[in-house]
C-alpha positions in Angstrom: 0.0 0.1 0.1 3.1 2.3 0.9 4.4 1.5 -2.4 1.4 2.5 -4.4 1.0 5.9 -2.5 3.7 6.3 -3.5 3.7 5.7 -7.3 0.5 7.5 -7.2 2.1 10.7 -5.8 4.9 10.3 -8.2 1.9 10.0 -11.3 -0.4 12.4 -10.2 3.5 15.0 -10.9 3.9 14.2 -13.7 0.2 14.5 -14.9 0.6 18.4 -14.7 2.0 18.2 -18.4 5.7 19.8 -18.6 7.2 18.7 -15.2 10.0 21.3 -14.5 11.9 22.6 -11.3 10.6 25.5 -11.0 7.6 25.6 -8.5 5.7 28.9 -9.7 5.1 27.4 -12.7 4.2 23.5 -11.6 1.9 25.2 -8.9 0.1 26.8 -12.2 -0.2 22.9 -13.3 -1.6 21.8 -10.8 -4.4 24.7 -10.2 -5.4 24.2 -13.9 -5.7 20.5 -12.8 -7.6 20.8 -9.8 -10.3 24.1 -11.3 -10.8 21.1 -14.5 -11.3 18.5 -12.1 -14.0 21.0 -9.9 -15.7 22.2 -13.4 -16.0 18.8 -14.2 -17.9 17.8 -11.2 -20.0 20.5 -11.1 -21.1 19.4 -14.9 -21.5 16.2 -13.3 -23.7 17.5 -10.7 -26.1 19.6 -12.9 -26.8 17.0 -15.2 -27.7 14.2 -12.3 -29.7 16.6 -11.1 -27.6 16.9 -7.7 -26.6 20.7 -7.9 -30.1 21.2 -6.7 -32.2 20.9 -3.4 -33.9 17.0 -3.5 -37.3 17.9 -3.6 -37.7 14.7 -1.0 -36.3 16.2 1.7 -39.1 18.4 3.8 -38.1 21.9 4.6 -38.0 23.0 8.5 
């Protein structure tokens, strides 16, 4: 499990595109990936109807 965690972190670091030693450059890539994942999550919630309050829950 420990080796899998390390390998996952390494792969995630490589998914940012062009990995450099410039931390500012790498952080910009990481921010872009986070924003893309957040936008995809919001889109999926909108399609599934999860972004609106459920009509099955009674209001207090």
